C-alpha beads as a LAMMPS data file, in Angstrom:
LAMMPS data file: protein, C-alpha beads

205 atoms
204 bonds

1 atom types
1 bond types

-500.0 500.0 xlo xhi
-500.0 500.0 ylo yhi
-500.0 500.0 zlo zhi

Masses

1 110.0

Atoms # bond

1 1 1 -24.971 -20.400 -6.462
2 1 1 -21.197 -20.007 -6.437
3 1 1 -19.621 -16.665 -5.583
4 1 1 -16.204 -15.958 -7.114
5 1 1 -15.102 -12.938 -5.024
6 1 1 -12.562 -14.741 -2.811
7 1 1 -11.187 -16.810 -5.687
8 1 1 -10.450 -13.606 -7.585
9 1 1 -8.694 -12.075 -4.573
10 1 1 -6.335 -15.054 -4.492
11 1 1 -5.345 -14.227 -8.054
12 1 1 -3.737 -10.966 -6.885
13 1 1 -0.588 -13.049 -6.413
14 1 1 -0.301 -13.250 -10.207
15 1 1 -0.395 -9.458 -10.724
16 1 1 3.204 -8.249 -10.824
17 1 1 4.269 -4.801 -9.647
18 1 1 7.083 -2.586 -10.952
19 1 1 6.619 -3.958 -14.451
20 1 1 8.570 -1.118 -16.097
21 1 1 11.673 -1.631 -13.961
22 1 1 14.335 -4.293 -13.521
23 1 1 13.940 -5.726 -9.996
24 1 1 16.242 -7.997 -8.035
25 1 1 13.175 -9.339 -6.164
26 1 1 9.835 -9.610 -8.011
27 1 1 6.812 -8.369 -6.089
28 1 1 3.130 -9.095 -6.615
29 1 1 -0.005 -7.252 -5.503
30 1 1 -0.863 -9.829 -2.825
31 1 1 2.547 -9.293 -1.190
32 1 1 2.178 -5.555 -1.475
33 1 1 -1.295 -5.634 0.099
34 1 1 0.008 -7.535 3.129
35 1 1 2.929 -5.129 3.506
36 1 1 0.691 -2.075 3.242
37 1 1 -1.636 -3.597 5.849
38 1 1 1.271 -4.138 8.251
39 1 1 2.578 -0.618 7.647
40 1 1 -0.899 0.885 8.089
41 1 1 -1.169 -0.776 11.484
42 1 1 2.296 0.440 12.425
43 1 1 1.640 4.042 11.373
44 1 1 -1.662 4.150 13.247
45 1 1 -0.043 2.613 16.328
46 1 1 2.787 5.141 16.183
47 1 1 0.173 7.889 15.950
48 1 1 -1.757 6.558 18.932
49 1 1 1.247 5.877 21.172
50 1 1 3.572 8.752 20.288
51 1 1 1.278 11.501 19.052
52 1 1 -1.875 11.087 21.116
53 1 1 -4.202 10.135 18.273
54 1 1 -7.208 7.810 18.429
55 1 1 -6.834 5.881 15.191
56 1 1 -8.567 2.553 14.556
57 1 1 -5.505 0.551 13.537
58 1 1 -7.523 -2.636 12.997
59 1 1 -9.873 -0.935 10.525
60 1 1 -6.881 0.548 8.698
61 1 1 -5.480 -2.971 8.262
62 1 1 -8.723 -4.172 6.659
63 1 1 -8.829 -1.162 4.324
64 1 1 -5.221 -1.761 3.316
65 1 1 -5.772 -5.444 2.570
66 1 1 -8.367 -4.538 -0.057
67 1 1 -6.932 -1.232 -1.311
68 1 1 -5.620 -2.733 -4.585
69 1 1 -8.175 -5.520 -5.014
70 1 1 -9.504 -4.007 -8.245
71 1 1 -6.083 -4.608 -9.842
72 1 1 -7.114 -8.231 -10.310
73 1 1 -8.950 -6.826 -13.364
74 1 1 -7.026 -3.639 -14.192
75 1 1 -3.523 -4.938 -13.521
76 1 1 -0.926 -2.777 -11.809
77 1 1 -0.454 0.423 -13.776
78 1 1 2.833 2.160 -13.003
79 1 1 2.579 5.408 -11.035
80 1 1 4.398 7.517 -13.685
81 1 1 1.905 6.311 -16.288
82 1 1 -1.161 7.046 -14.118
83 1 1 -0.178 10.340 -12.552
84 1 1 1.721 12.116 -15.312
85 1 1 -1.364 12.448 -17.515
86 1 1 -4.702 13.683 -16.074
87 1 1 -6.695 12.013 -18.859
88 1 1 -5.075 8.634 -18.202
89 1 1 -5.621 9.034 -14.458
90 1 1 -9.294 9.835 -14.993
91 1 1 -9.671 6.794 -17.253
92 1 1 -7.947 4.602 -14.689
93 1 1 -10.316 5.814 -11.951
94 1 1 -13.236 4.845 -14.187
95 1 1 -11.658 1.411 -14.716
96 1 1 -11.258 1.032 -10.944
97 1 1 -14.914 1.820 -10.390
98 1 1 -16.061 -0.717 -12.988
99 1 1 -13.718 -3.338 -11.496
100 1 1 -15.054 -2.640 -7.980
101 1 1 -18.633 -3.029 -9.196
102 1 1 -17.710 -6.280 -10.908
103 1 1 -16.080 -7.656 -7.750
104 1 1 -19.008 -6.587 -5.577
105 1 1 -21.356 -8.484 -7.886
106 1 1 -19.308 -11.641 -7.222
107 1 1 -20.225 -11.915 -3.539
108 1 1 -23.475 -12.744 -1.729
109 1 1 -25.717 -9.648 -1.926
110 1 1 -25.980 -9.417 1.861
111 1 1 -22.185 -8.947 2.068
112 1 1 -22.069 -6.156 -0.497
113 1 1 -22.510 -3.430 2.090
114 1 1 -19.503 -4.798 4.002
115 1 1 -17.052 -5.005 1.116
116 1 1 -18.103 -2.300 -1.340
117 1 1 -16.635 0.517 0.830
118 1 1 -13.344 -1.399 1.038
119 1 1 -13.046 -1.662 -2.740
120 1 1 -13.578 2.084 -3.254
121 1 1 -12.417 3.735 -0.010
122 1 1 -11.981 7.054 -1.814
123 1 1 -15.779 7.299 -1.837
124 1 1 -15.892 7.428 1.978
125 1 1 -17.901 10.440 3.215
126 1 1 -15.741 13.392 4.209
127 1 1 -15.196 13.412 7.944
128 1 1 -15.935 9.701 8.357
129 1 1 -13.574 7.328 10.147
130 1 1 -12.681 5.602 6.875
131 1 1 -11.852 8.926 5.204
132 1 1 -9.465 9.750 8.046
133 1 1 -7.859 6.323 7.956
134 1 1 -7.465 6.476 4.177
135 1 1 -4.750 9.094 4.732
136 1 1 -2.748 6.487 6.646
137 1 1 -3.415 3.715 4.140
138 1 1 -2.190 5.973 1.326
139 1 1 0.848 6.887 3.411
140 1 1 1.553 3.191 4.005
141 1 1 1.139 2.514 0.271
142 1 1 3.750 5.138 -0.578
143 1 1 5.967 4.033 2.278
144 1 1 5.941 0.455 0.965
145 1 1 7.027 1.741 -2.450
146 1 1 9.846 3.699 -0.813
147 1 1 11.010 0.666 1.167
148 1 1 11.037 -1.389 -2.033
149 1 1 13.254 1.259 -3.650
150 1 1 15.468 1.399 -0.569
151 1 1 15.881 -2.367 -0.600
152 1 1 16.682 -2.489 -4.323
153 1 1 19.261 0.303 -4.124
154 1 1 20.871 -1.320 -1.071
155 1 1 21.175 -4.494 -3.164
156 1 1 23.123 -2.517 -5.771
157 1 1 20.266 -2.008 -8.221
158 1 1 20.589 1.573 -9.475
159 1 1 17.392 1.140 -11.501
160 1 1 15.489 2.303 -8.411
161 1 1 17.732 5.223 -7.405
162 1 1 15.637 8.006 -8.940
163 1 1 12.375 6.391 -7.798
164 1 1 13.771 6.234 -4.259
165 1 1 14.387 9.988 -4.144
166 1 1 11.073 10.838 -5.794
167 1 1 9.101 8.591 -3.441
168 1 1 10.899 9.982 -0.394
169 1 1 10.014 13.517 -1.484
170 1 1 6.368 12.479 -1.866
171 1 1 6.361 11.001 1.637
172 1 1 7.898 14.138 3.136
173 1 1 5.293 16.285 1.391
174 1 1 2.576 14.421 3.316
175 1 1 3.858 16.055 6.540
176 1 1 2.758 13.141 8.733
177 1 1 4.615 12.862 12.036
178 1 1 4.120 9.094 11.888
179 1 1 5.975 8.896 8.584
180 1 1 8.836 10.997 9.924
181 1 1 9.080 8.702 12.954
182 1 1 9.164 5.580 10.771
183 1 1 11.756 7.034 8.402
184 1 1 13.987 7.986 11.330
185 1 1 13.696 4.896 13.503
186 1 1 12.669 1.991 11.265
187 1 1 13.463 2.574 7.595
188 1 1 17.284 2.447 8.012
189 1 1 17.036 -1.251 8.938
190 1 1 15.869 -2.024 5.396
191 1 1 19.343 -1.158 4.104
192 1 1 20.995 -3.812 6.284
193 1 1 21.841 -7.397 5.363
194 1 1 20.519 -10.296 7.444
195 1 1 23.931 -10.628 9.144
196 1 1 23.934 -6.921 9.995
197 1 1 20.399 -7.134 11.390
198 1 1 21.390 -10.159 13.480
199 1 1 24.532 -8.448 14.791
200 1 1 22.496 -5.408 15.780
201 1 1 20.059 -7.593 17.714
202 1 1 22.921 -9.331 19.544
203 1 1 24.466 -5.986 20.564
204 1 1 21.121 -4.748 21.891
205 1 1 20.779 -7.874 24.035

Bonds

1 1 1 2
2 1 2 3
3 1 3 4
4 1 4 5
5 1 5 6
6 1 6 7
7 1 7 8
8 1 8 9
9 1 9 10
10 1 10 11
11 1 11 12
12 1 12 13
13 1 13 14
14 1 14 15
15 1 15 16
16 1 16 17
17 1 17 18
18 1 18 19
19 1 19 20
20 1 20 21
21 1 21 22
22 1 22 23
23 1 23 24
24 1 24 25
25 1 25 26
26 1 26 27
27 1 27 28
28 1 28 29
29 1 29 30
30 1 30 31
31 1 31 32
32 1 32 33
33 1 33 34
34 1 34 35
35 1 35 36
36 1 36 37
37 1 37 38
38 1 38 39
39 1 39 40
40 1 40 41
41 1 41 42
42 1 42 43
43 1 43 44
44 1 44 45
45 1 45 46
46 1 46 47
47 1 47 48
48 1 48 49
49 1 49 50
50 1 50 51
51 1 51 52
52 1 52 53
53 1 53 54
54 1 54 55
55 1 55 56
56 1 56 57
57 1 57 58
58 1 58 59
59 1 59 60
60 1 60 61
61 1 61 62
62 1 62 63
63 1 63 64
64 1 64 65
65 1 65 66
66 1 66 67
67 1 67 68
68 1 68 69
69 1 69 70
70 1 70 71
71 1 71 72
72 1 72 73
73 1 73 74
74 1 74 75
75 1 75 76
76 1 76 77
77 1 77 78
78 1 78 79
79 1 79 80
80 1 80 81
81 1 81 82
82 1 82 83
83 1 83 84
84 1 84 85
85 1 85 86
86 1 86 87
87 1 87 88
88 1 88 89
89 1 89 90
90 1 90 91
91 1 91 92
92 1 92 93
93 1 93 94
94 1 94 95
95 1 95 96
96 1 96 97
97 1 97 98
98 1 98 99
99 1 99 100
100 1 100 101
101 1 101 102
102 1 102 103
103 1 103 104
104 1 104 105
105 1 105 106
106 1 106 107
107 1 107 108
108 1 108 109
109 1 109 110
110 1 110 111
111 1 111 112
112 1 112 113
113 1 113 114
114 1 114 115
115 1 115 116
116 1 116 117
117 1 117 118
118 1 118 119
119 1 119 120
120 1 120 121
121 1 121 122
122 1 122 123
123 1 123 124
124 1 124 125
125 1 125 126
126 1 126 127
127 1 127 128
128 1 128 129
129 1 129 130
130 1 130 131
131 1 131 132
132 1 132 133
133 1 133 134
134 1 134 135
135 1 135 136
136 1 136 137
137 1 137 138
138 1 138 139
139 1 139 140
140 1 140 141
141 1 141 142
142 1 142 143
143 1 143 144
144 1 144 145
145 1 145 146
146 1 146 147
147 1 147 148
148 1 148 149
149 1 149 150
150 1 150 151
151 1 151 152
152 1 152 153
153 1 153 154
154 1 154 155
155 1 155 156
156 1 156 157
157 1 157 158
158 1 158 159
159 1 159 160
160 1 160 161
161 1 161 162
162 1 162 163
163 1 163 164
164 1 164 165
165 1 165 166
166 1 166 167
167 1 167 168
168 1 168 169
169 1 169 170
170 1 170 171
171 1 171 172
172 1 172 173
173 1 173 174
174 1 174 175
175 1 175 176
176 1 176 177
177 1 177 178
178 1 178 179
179 1 179 180
180 1 180 181
181 1 181 182
182 1 182 183
183 1 183 184
184 1 184 185
185 1 185 186
186 1 186 187
187 1 187 188
188 1 188 189
189 1 189 190
190 1 190 191
191 1 191 192
192 1 192 193
193 1 193 194
194 1 194 195
195 1 195 196
196 1 196 197
197 1 197 198
198 1 198 199
199 1 199 200
200 1 200 201
201 1 201 202
202 1 202 203
203 1 203 204
204 1 204 205
């Protein structure tokens, strides 16, 4: 019997993000998932090194890689569309659940217990490790959106100006020390050109 789970995951590269906005650099869900995974690891590492936490950064990476897997069926629905109407958000959550069940059915049954929690991490029991890490994955998800906006505005695309401010406010409302650290020490580099980044590296050496 053939199992289609992995083949469907590869199709995340065809699901475009930011469909309602004019972008200078198109972005797909596969790219976004990698970026959120990298940011999740960074935020957890910052927490462990600078704030004395004991976060499982490796597990956070795995959760992040699969956090939007259901979009291979639902597509990427813009945040203003999902979150500005409670009825639409509720319907989207139902769609996510159906998509997760469909994906789980596409893998060998003995692997279902491994991947099902990754497709619906919001169902993690309160107080569990995954529930705690989900906070950081969500923070990384929002941070990636902010960095996209930052990059677009730095490239002269005013289409993302309002989204940049709104996303920054959302990040600040999370009150995560790790986010504040990243915004202070790492985010400014995203506004620099390659030449400016290279010059900065030379000066540091």
